[in-house]
Each structure stands twice: as structure tokens, then as C-alpha cells.
MDAnalysis code that builds the backbone (N, CA, C; Angstrom):
import MDAnalysis as mda
import numpy as np

u = mda.Universe.empty(528, n_residues=176, atom_resindex=np.repeat(np.arange(176), 3), trajectory=True)
u.add_TopologyAttr("name", ["N", "CA", "C"] * 176)
u.add_TopologyAttr("resid", np.arange(1, 177))
u.add_TopologyAttr("resname", ["MET", "THR", "ALA", "VAL", "GLN", "HIS", "PRO", "THR", "VAL", "TRP", "LEU", "THR", "GLY", "LEU", "SER", "GLY", "ALA", "GLY", "LYS", "THR", "THR", "VAL", "ALA", "GLN", "ALA", "LEU", "ALA", "GLN", "ALA", "LEU", "LYS", "ALA", "GLN", "GLY", "ARG", "ALA", "VAL", "ALA", "MET", "LEU", "ASP", "GLY", "ASP", "GLN", "LEU", "ARG", "HIS", "GLY", "LEU", "ASN", "ARG", "ASP", "LEU", "GLY", "PHE", "THR", "PRO", "GLU", "ASP", "ARG", "HIS", "GLU", "ASN", "ILE", "ARG", "ARG", "THR", "ALA", "GLU", "VAL", "ALA", "ARG", "LEU", "MET", "ASN", "GLU", "ALA", "GLY", "LEU", "ILE", "VAL", "ILE", "ALA", "ALA", "PHE", "ILE", "SER", "PRO", "TYR", "ARG", "ALA", "ASP", "ARG", "ALA", "MET", "ALA", "ALA", "ALA", "ILE", "VAL", "GLY", "ALA", "GLU", "GLN", "PHE", "ILE", "GLU", "VAL", "HIS", "ILE", "SER", "THR", "PRO", "VAL", "ALA", "ALA", "CYS", "GLU", "ALA", "ARG", "ASP", "PRO", "LYS", "GLY", "LEU", "TYR", "ALA", "LYS", "ALA", "ARG", "ALA", "GLY", "GLN", "ILE", "ALA", "GLN", "PHE", "THR", "GLY", "VAL", "SER", "ALA", "PRO", "TYR", "GLU", "ALA", "PRO", "LEU", "SER", "PRO", "ALA", "LEU", "ASN", "LEU", "ASP", "THR", "GLN", "VAL", "LEU", "ALA", "LEU", "GLU", "GLU", "SER", "VAL", "GLU", "ARG", "LEU", "CYS", "ARG", "LEU", "LEU", "GLN", "GLN", "ARG", "LEU"])
u.atoms.positions = np.array([
    [106.063, 79.979, 71.272],
    [106.241, 78.866, 71.104],
    [107.417, 78.319, 72.232],
    [107.465, 77.744, 73.175],
    [108.339, 77.633, 74.331],
    [109.309, 76.233, 73.711],
    [111.053, 75.888, 73.754],
    [111.423, 75.288, 73.568],
    [111.253, 73.890, 74.696],
    [111.494, 72.480, 73.509],
    [110.869, 71.050, 74.032],
    [111.985, 70.523, 73.966],
    [112.688, 69.814, 74.799],
    [113.704, 69.308, 74.956],
    [113.752, 68.221, 74.694],
    [113.015, 67.207, 74.850],
    [112.364, 65.711, 74.280],
    [111.066, 66.041, 73.443],
    [110.836, 66.426, 72.286],
    [109.254, 65.979, 72.267],
    [109.180, 64.579, 71.139],
    [107.456, 64.229, 70.905],
    [107.596, 63.305, 70.203],
    [106.878, 63.925, 69.463],
    [107.366, 63.168, 67.846],
    [106.587, 63.546, 66.535],
    [106.233, 62.672, 66.118],
    [104.440, 63.252, 65.946],
    [103.757, 62.220, 65.507],
    [103.558, 61.919, 64.516],
    [103.811, 61.060, 63.042],
    [103.240, 61.267, 61.701],
    [102.167, 59.940, 61.632],
    [101.478, 60.527, 61.302],
    [100.118, 60.596, 60.951],
    [99.687, 60.291, 59.378],
    [98.874, 59.143, 58.994],
    [98.872, 59.011, 57.493],
    [98.051, 57.890, 57.197],
    [97.738, 57.162, 55.670],
    [97.164, 56.351, 55.410],
    [98.238, 55.017, 55.436],
    [97.920, 54.012, 55.105],
    [98.751, 53.241, 55.016],
    [99.657, 52.971, 53.926],
    [101.168, 53.186, 53.773],
    [101.560, 53.591, 51.841],
    [101.605, 54.782, 52.208],
    [101.376, 55.226, 52.979],
    [101.978, 57.009, 52.556],
    [103.506, 57.186, 52.953],
    [103.881, 56.651, 53.805],
    [105.407, 56.299, 53.665],
    [105.824, 56.798, 55.279],
    [105.092, 56.537, 56.264],
    [105.304, 57.039, 57.584],
    [106.158, 56.001, 58.202],
    [106.739, 55.511, 57.871],
    [107.677, 54.470, 58.825],
    [109.299, 54.913, 57.504],
    [109.214, 54.797, 56.496],
    [110.162, 55.362, 55.690],
    [110.691, 56.754, 56.193],
    [110.380, 57.762, 56.079],
    [110.230, 59.311, 56.892],
    [110.710, 59.282, 58.101],
    [109.931, 58.515, 59.036],
    [110.567, 57.796, 60.380],
    [111.925, 57.429, 60.417],
    [111.914, 56.757, 59.684],
    [113.620, 55.961, 60.153],
    [114.433, 57.403, 59.489],
    [114.474, 57.865, 58.165],
    [115.580, 58.181, 58.219],
    [115.336, 59.614, 58.419],
    [114.059, 60.214, 59.002],
    [114.696, 61.553, 60.650],
    [115.222, 61.127, 62.061],
    [115.173, 59.579, 62.307],
    [115.803, 59.232, 63.434],
    [117.202, 58.758, 63.203],
    [117.472, 58.308, 61.719],
    [119.062, 58.451, 61.571],
    [119.804, 59.948, 61.418],
    [119.364, 60.435, 60.744],
    [119.428, 62.263, 60.880],
    [119.423, 62.808, 62.233],
    [118.690, 62.286, 62.430],
    [118.674, 63.023, 64.262],
    [120.065, 62.232, 64.841],
    [120.099, 61.196, 64.847],
    [120.868, 60.458, 65.662],
    [122.025, 61.114, 64.928],
    [122.479, 61.256, 63.845],
    [123.629, 61.867, 63.035],
    [124.211, 63.083, 63.666],
    [123.039, 63.787, 63.987],
    [123.200, 64.736, 64.897],
    [123.411, 64.995, 66.612],
    [123.649, 63.907, 67.077],
    [123.829, 63.429, 68.392],
    [123.101, 63.060, 69.622],
    [121.465, 62.921, 68.738],
    [120.780, 63.454, 69.450],
    [120.183, 61.546, 69.932],
    [119.617, 61.512, 71.127],
    [118.899, 60.522, 71.341],
    [117.487, 60.401, 71.126],
    [117.383, 59.196, 70.127],
    [115.777, 59.592, 69.376],
    [115.299, 57.604, 69.313],
    [114.259, 57.273, 69.738],
    [113.258, 56.126, 69.437],
    [112.403, 55.757, 68.757],
    [112.223, 55.159, 68.256],
    [111.552, 55.291, 67.178],
    [109.850, 54.370, 67.429],
    [109.027, 54.333, 67.113],
    [107.695, 53.596, 67.556],
    [107.282, 53.493, 66.627],
    [106.924, 52.209, 65.662],
    [105.711, 52.027, 64.282],
    [104.549, 51.581, 65.102],
    [103.748, 51.588, 64.384],
    [101.812, 50.915, 64.211],
    [102.357, 49.473, 64.413],
    [103.364, 48.741, 63.134],
    [103.432, 47.628, 63.119],
    [104.017, 46.615, 63.939],
    [105.384, 47.498, 64.967],
    [106.150, 47.276, 65.533],
    [105.546, 47.068, 67.186],
    [105.035, 48.119, 66.841],
    [103.727, 47.525, 68.844],
    [102.699, 46.800, 68.653],
    [102.042, 46.352, 67.521],
    [101.344, 45.441, 67.430],
    [101.921, 43.917, 67.509],
    [102.718, 43.655, 67.271],
    [103.495, 42.582, 67.322],
    [104.099, 42.037, 68.294],
    [104.075, 42.928, 69.310],
    [104.252, 42.903, 71.192],
    [103.464, 43.829, 71.976],
    [103.690, 45.001, 72.503],
    [102.611, 45.527, 73.583],
    [101.199, 45.739, 72.962],
    [101.296, 45.845, 71.763],
    [99.529, 45.915, 70.896],
    [99.050, 44.680, 70.832],
    [99.412, 43.197, 70.943],
    [99.346, 42.094, 70.056],
    [97.994, 42.015, 70.386],
    [97.340, 42.228, 71.514],
    [96.370, 41.777, 71.756],
    [94.688, 42.925, 71.218],
    [95.671, 43.114, 70.377],
    [94.655, 44.572, 69.963],
    [93.585, 44.145, 68.276],
    [92.835, 44.869, 68.074],
    [91.902, 44.467, 66.627],
    [92.389, 46.140, 65.966],
    [91.451, 46.390, 64.898],
    [91.323, 47.352, 64.248],
    [90.130, 47.975, 64.289],
    [89.266, 47.628, 65.669],
    [88.029, 48.004, 65.587],
    [88.045, 49.793, 66.615],
    [87.119, 50.655, 66.274],
    [87.348, 51.741, 66.830],
    [87.869, 51.708, 68.282],
    [87.598, 51.109, 69.105],
    [87.581, 50.950, 70.196],
    [89.290, 50.216, 70.704],
    [89.776, 49.404, 69.801],
    [90.972, 48.959, 69.874],
    [92.071, 49.971, 69.466],
    [91.284, 50.785, 67.973],
    [92.999, 51.710, 67.839],
    [92.742, 52.454, 68.889],
    [91.906, 53.475, 69.274],
    [91.817, 54.054, 70.715],
    [92.942, 54.105, 71.557],
    [92.739, 52.371, 71.749],
    [93.489, 51.786, 72.714],
    [94.995, 51.852, 72.699],
    [95.355, 51.214, 71.413],
    [96.712, 51.300, 70.813],
    [97.070, 52.912, 70.669],
    [96.641, 53.798, 70.549],
    [97.028, 55.235, 70.402],
    [97.227, 55.844, 71.724],
    [96.211, 54.912, 72.689],
    [96.612, 55.609, 74.314],
    [97.865, 54.852, 74.895],
    [97.701, 53.436, 74.912],
    [99.101, 52.416, 75.035],
    [100.620, 53.368, 74.355],
    [100.664, 53.669, 73.340],
    [101.560, 54.339, 72.650],
    [102.211, 55.537, 72.958],
    [101.013, 56.737, 73.244],
    [101.315, 57.948, 73.693],
    [101.829, 57.933, 75.515],
    [101.732, 56.884, 76.027],
    [102.252, 56.510, 77.124],
    [103.155, 56.211, 77.479],
    [104.075, 55.402, 76.285],
    [105.252, 54.796, 76.164],
    [106.014, 56.080, 75.699],
    [105.619, 56.564, 74.418],
    [105.978, 57.955, 74.192],
    [106.465, 58.958, 75.610],
    [105.400, 58.852, 76.160],
    [105.463, 60.135, 77.667],
    [107.351, 59.827, 78.110],
    [106.814, 58.429, 78.396],
    [107.793, 57.887, 79.206],
    [109.345, 58.045, 78.382],
    [109.538, 57.342, 77.330],
    [110.688, 57.784, 76.890],
    [110.867, 59.167, 76.548],
    [109.515, 60.217, 76.538],
    [110.077, 61.930, 76.859],
    [110.739, 62.016, 77.934],
    [110.216, 61.547, 78.953],
    [110.695, 61.730, 80.368],
    [112.246, 61.856, 80.567],
    [112.412, 60.371, 79.847],
    [113.640, 59.260, 79.922],
    [115.029, 60.554, 79.405],
    [114.388, 61.333, 78.483],
    [115.419, 62.082, 77.743],
    [115.406, 62.090, 75.992],
    [114.144, 61.275, 75.558],
    [114.439, 60.725, 73.911],
    [113.442, 61.460, 73.369],
    [114.145, 62.049, 71.819],
    [113.238, 62.397, 71.117],
    [112.184, 61.090, 70.707],
    [111.400, 61.082, 70.714],
    [109.970, 59.935, 70.141],
    [109.686, 60.683, 68.446],
    [109.898, 59.448, 67.756],
    [109.440, 59.762, 66.471],
    [108.335, 58.347, 66.549],
    [106.818, 58.414, 66.341],
    [105.759, 57.749, 66.330],
    [105.078, 57.306, 65.045],
    [105.009, 56.798, 64.386],
    [104.658, 56.063, 63.076],
    [103.514, 55.150, 63.551],
    [102.143, 56.082, 63.282],
    [101.224, 54.986, 62.713],
    [99.774, 55.765, 62.094],
    [99.288, 54.862, 61.576],
    [98.011, 55.592, 61.254],
    [97.564, 56.629, 61.508],
    [96.809, 55.818, 63.062],
    [96.089, 57.256, 63.817],
    [94.708, 57.413, 63.298],
    [93.686, 57.310, 62.992],
    [92.801, 57.659, 61.817],
    [92.171, 58.879, 62.583],
    [91.945, 58.633, 63.889],
    [91.071, 59.452, 64.666],
    [91.933, 60.850, 65.006],
    [90.899, 62.048, 64.509],
    [91.415, 63.119, 65.516],
    [91.590, 63.352, 67.002],
    [90.199, 62.434, 67.711],
    [90.523, 62.684, 68.759],
    [91.239, 61.555, 69.504],
    [91.580, 60.949, 68.867],
    [93.005, 59.728, 69.804],
    [93.878, 60.027, 69.159],
    [94.263, 61.491, 68.264],
    [95.514, 62.333, 68.354],
    [95.636, 63.286, 69.385],
    [94.473, 64.061, 69.250],
    [93.864, 64.903, 70.402],
    [94.517, 64.066, 72.160],
    [93.939, 63.018, 72.038],
    [94.353, 62.103, 73.505],
    [95.481, 61.965, 73.418],
    [96.331, 61.463, 72.572],
    [98.043, 61.262, 72.730],
    [98.600, 62.719, 73.008],
    [97.827, 63.301, 72.276],
    [98.872, 65.149, 72.585],
    [98.903, 65.321, 74.451],
    [97.094, 64.621, 74.934],
    [97.221, 65.139, 75.987],
    [98.111, 64.756, 77.063],
    [97.741, 63.414, 76.783],
    [99.158, 62.507, 77.537],
    [100.738, 62.589, 77.096],
    [100.605, 62.878, 76.131],
    [102.348, 63.744, 75.872],
    [102.381, 64.890, 76.839],
    [101.648, 65.630, 76.295],
    [101.613, 66.981, 76.705],
    [102.093, 67.756, 75.093],
    [100.822, 68.581, 75.513],
    [100.744, 69.706, 74.194],
    [101.851, 70.114, 73.766],
    [102.541, 70.897, 74.464],
    [103.867, 71.274, 74.209],
    [104.737, 70.483, 72.932],
    [105.274, 69.221, 73.693],
    [105.584, 67.973, 73.232],
    [105.449, 67.315, 71.989],
    [104.386, 67.579, 71.771],
    [103.015, 67.234, 70.671],
    [103.791, 67.204, 69.420],
    [104.215, 67.091, 68.172],
    [103.939, 67.627, 67.340],
    [103.637, 66.507, 66.394],
    [102.619, 67.626, 66.034],
    [101.412, 66.271, 65.128],
    [102.015, 66.035, 63.643],
    [102.761, 65.635, 62.645],
    [103.043, 65.576, 60.984],
    [101.992, 64.834, 60.664],
    [101.451, 65.382, 59.311],
    [100.638, 64.669, 58.443],
    [101.239, 64.146, 57.305],
    [101.433, 63.041, 57.050],
    [101.916, 61.865, 55.765],
    [101.027, 62.269, 55.131],
    [100.494, 63.300, 53.690],
    [99.733, 63.835, 53.309],
    [99.232, 63.013, 52.045],
    [99.677, 61.990, 51.920],
    [100.072, 61.522, 50.581],
    [98.899, 60.729, 50.379],
    [98.159, 61.172, 49.065],
    [96.946, 60.930, 48.693],
    [96.440, 59.187, 48.738],
    [95.331, 58.742, 48.788],
    [95.483, 57.248, 48.655],
    [95.357, 56.288, 47.810],
    [94.803, 57.325, 46.289],
    [95.274, 56.531, 45.108],
    [97.327, 56.583, 44.988],
    [97.788, 57.020, 45.616],
    [99.264, 56.685, 45.582],
    [99.311, 55.875, 46.818],
    [98.657, 55.912, 47.785],
    [99.084, 54.866, 48.461],
    [98.719, 53.443, 48.158],
    [97.004, 53.472, 47.276],
    [97.211, 52.201, 47.316],
    [98.152, 51.284, 45.413],
    [98.418, 52.365, 45.121],
    [99.526, 52.308, 44.244],
    [100.894, 51.234, 44.868],
    [101.365, 51.812, 45.544],
    [102.170, 51.456, 46.325],
    [102.102, 50.448, 47.026],
    [101.200, 49.885, 47.930],
    [100.149, 48.640, 48.342],
    [101.642, 48.178, 49.048],
    [102.586, 48.405, 49.614],
    [103.827, 47.703, 49.521],
    [103.803, 46.159, 50.343],
    [102.362, 46.053, 51.395],
    [102.028, 44.871, 51.941],
    [101.040, 43.992, 51.265],
    [100.640, 44.580, 50.089],
    [98.634, 43.941, 49.620],
    [98.096, 44.429, 50.151],
    [97.626, 45.926, 51.256],
    [96.366, 45.456, 51.913],
    [95.778, 46.261, 51.429],
    [95.741, 47.201, 50.404],
    [94.546, 48.022, 49.924],
    [93.947, 46.386, 49.024],
    [94.793, 45.925, 48.027],
    [94.219, 44.656, 47.395],
    [93.371, 43.869, 47.872],
    [93.989, 43.583, 49.752],
    [93.231, 42.793, 50.066],
    [91.564, 43.340, 50.474],
    [92.033, 44.657, 51.287],
    [90.777, 45.303, 51.714],
    [89.729, 45.387, 50.710],
    [90.045, 45.456, 48.830],
    [89.059, 45.891, 48.125],
    [88.509, 44.572, 47.627],
    [88.971, 43.593, 47.797],
    [88.459, 42.278, 47.997],
    [87.533, 42.010, 49.336],
    [87.427, 42.365, 49.716],
    [86.617, 41.574, 51.035],
    [87.982, 41.028, 52.214],
    [88.732, 41.425, 52.143],
    [89.822, 39.714, 53.013],
    [89.383, 40.662, 54.303],
    [89.922, 41.916, 54.148],
    [90.387, 42.954, 55.357],
    [89.129, 43.829, 55.867],
    [88.356, 43.696, 56.505],
    [87.663, 44.588, 57.249],
    [88.213, 45.442, 58.013],
    [87.693, 46.493, 58.171],
    [87.432, 48.085, 58.676],
    [89.046, 48.757, 58.354],
    [89.427, 48.724, 56.637],
    [90.227, 49.250, 56.575],
    [90.476, 50.341, 56.257],
    [91.691, 51.452, 56.687],
    [91.809, 52.546, 56.706],
    [91.970, 53.547, 55.618],
    [91.398, 54.306, 54.829],
    [90.841, 54.697, 53.535],
    [90.304, 54.005, 52.371],
    [89.754, 52.835, 53.069],
    [88.760, 51.558, 52.312],
    [87.548, 51.845, 52.523],
    [87.191, 50.841, 53.979],
    [85.982, 50.945, 54.683],
    [86.075, 51.286, 55.708],
    [86.887, 51.738, 56.047],
    [87.186, 52.417, 57.525],
    [87.597, 53.975, 57.306],
    [87.372, 54.916, 57.944],
    [87.325, 56.725, 57.724],
    [89.052, 56.929, 58.301],
    [89.422, 57.854, 57.393],
    [90.776, 58.768, 58.403],
    [90.677, 60.271, 58.406],
    [90.409, 60.656, 59.469],
    [90.738, 61.765, 60.088],
    [91.640, 62.819, 59.789],
    [91.736, 63.537, 58.606],
    [93.357, 64.016, 58.127],
    [93.132, 65.314, 59.494],
    [94.309, 65.549, 60.193],
    [94.451, 66.312, 60.790],
    [94.297, 67.897, 60.190],
    [93.649, 68.917, 61.250],
    [92.999, 69.803, 60.771],
    [94.419, 71.396, 60.708],
    [95.147, 70.804, 61.319],
    [96.046, 72.354, 61.605],
    [97.550, 71.220, 62.349],
    [98.040, 70.319, 61.826],
    [99.232, 70.147, 61.592],
    [100.080, 70.643, 62.107],
    [101.794, 70.558, 62.243],
    [102.565, 71.586, 62.468],
    [103.335, 71.595, 61.224],
    [103.108, 70.283, 59.971],
    [103.695, 70.138, 58.842],
    [103.133, 68.980, 58.255],
    [102.930, 69.663, 57.069],
    [102.247, 68.373, 55.929],
    [103.382, 67.971, 55.068],
    [103.174, 66.870, 54.518],
    [104.381, 66.217, 53.881],
    [103.420, 65.070, 53.022],
    [103.683, 65.119, 51.631],
    [103.148, 64.402, 50.845],
    [104.756, 64.216, 49.620],
    [103.963, 62.126, 50.074],
    [105.804, 61.701, 49.773],
    [105.515, 61.390, 48.365],
    [104.269, 61.650, 48.104],
    [104.464, 61.440, 46.285],
    [105.011, 62.636, 45.700],
    [104.825, 63.918, 46.541],
    [106.063, 64.793, 45.702],
    [106.976, 65.294, 46.464],
    [107.269, 64.818, 47.369],
    [108.413, 65.385, 48.327],
    [109.380, 64.053, 47.870],
    [110.510, 64.229, 48.049],
    [111.396, 63.111, 48.263],
    [112.006, 62.847, 49.571],
    [112.529, 61.758, 50.151],
    [112.543, 61.520, 50.875],
    [113.234, 61.946, 51.805],
    [114.557, 63.380, 51.087],
    [115.615, 63.606, 51.650],
    [114.742, 65.264, 52.217],
    [113.955, 65.414, 51.182],
    [112.960, 66.530, 51.451],
    [112.227, 66.503, 53.079],
    [111.918, 65.581, 52.519],
    [110.868, 65.426, 53.966],
    [111.466, 65.447, 55.129],
    [112.419, 64.608, 54.872],
    [113.442, 65.152, 56.083],
    [113.938, 66.537, 56.582],
    [114.348, 66.954, 56.080],
    [115.093, 67.792, 55.932],
    [113.439, 68.999, 56.522],
    [112.689, 69.411, 56.011],
    [111.819, 70.206, 56.347],
    [111.629, 69.631, 57.952],
    [111.530, 68.280, 57.955],
    [111.038, 67.901, 59.884],
    [112.299, 68.327, 60.455],
    [113.537, 67.971, 60.014],
    [114.845, 68.891, 60.759],
    [114.615, 70.117, 61.296],
    [114.051, 70.883, 59.964],
    [114.388, 71.993, 60.244],
    [112.947, 72.801, 61.580],
    [111.859, 71.951, 61.246],
    [110.872, 72.102, 62.321],
    [111.561, 71.680, 63.717],
    [112.171, 70.653, 63.899],
    [112.770, 70.487, 64.949],
    [113.645, 71.223, 65.614],
    [114.499, 71.791, 65.045],
    [115.334, 72.982, 65.116],
    [114.967, 74.110, 65.512],
    [113.503, 74.836, 65.177],
    [112.658, 74.958, 65.688],
    [112.575, 74.818, 67.500],
    [111.909, 74.044, 67.682],
    [111.487, 73.770, 68.580],
    [112.125, 73.628, 69.717],
    [113.593, 72.925, 69.703],
    [114.519, 72.545, 70.333],
    [115.529, 74.207, 70.926],
])
């Protein structure tokens, strides 16, 4: 395994799995170590750069493509990027890895089960999807293809936030 100065840590998982929470805590931990870090979040980018995209498979593909391009540019500028995106399709995550660079791309599956995500439902999205108010909702009416061989699996139903961040920091220490 080659040392990588500026990786992209790609957190993938269902809505409500804890991707953003883990990403924010990891960013804080890395900044405390003096590392230059940028966080990209699916909701954040959909309010700006990707606001013209919906949730069709084609729009999801374009959302991930644009995000990967931004992550690559940020890596080249000297930043560790933490990307928190549902990114439900394996092919789209593979495309993101190709854009960022396979050596720089670290795929992490936030593997919290759908039942736990739905019980949390921080935005009320699962309830709306079950009521038919949201079409193509990942985990309910649209598929989620779990990674086949992620660098790390984190189930936030089982692991405390601190343990998840500690495991991610250990992984990064091996790579940096």
C-alpha cells in the first residue's frame, strides 16, 4: 500500500446512517492533528453546486461525478477530503474512485441497518417515503448497493461515535 498525502475518505450508507455526524467528527479530529481537511456533504452540495439535480439514477450519477471532481481538485490543493454521500450505486462509487484516483480514494461503508436508520429518521424522510410522498428513496423504493470490499465498515448502531472516529484515524494513519 502506497502512502497517500491527500486522500478522499468516501463515507457511503443509507440516509440516517450517521455519515455526516461521523464526517464532522473525523474532520474535527484531523484538524486537531494539524491536518488540512475539507468536508463535502450530500445535502450541502445539493443546495449549491448540484441544486439542479434530482434523484433519478442519472442525476445521482452526475451528483457523484461532480462531487468526485471537486474532491480531486481539493486533494490536489493539499486537502484531505471527507465526502459523506449516500452514493447508492457501486458503479458510481467506482467512477468516483477513478476520478479521484484509486490510491487516494478510501471507501468507508457506514453499514447501519435500514431499520436503525428508519428508527432515527432525523429528517422524517423514511416516513414520507413510506407514505409515498418521496419517490426513489434509497432503502425504501430505490436500491442501495453496499460496497463489496470497503476499506472499513462502521455500524453506528453498534459503535459509539468516538470509536468510529478512532477506527477511521487508525486507518488514515496507515495510509498517510
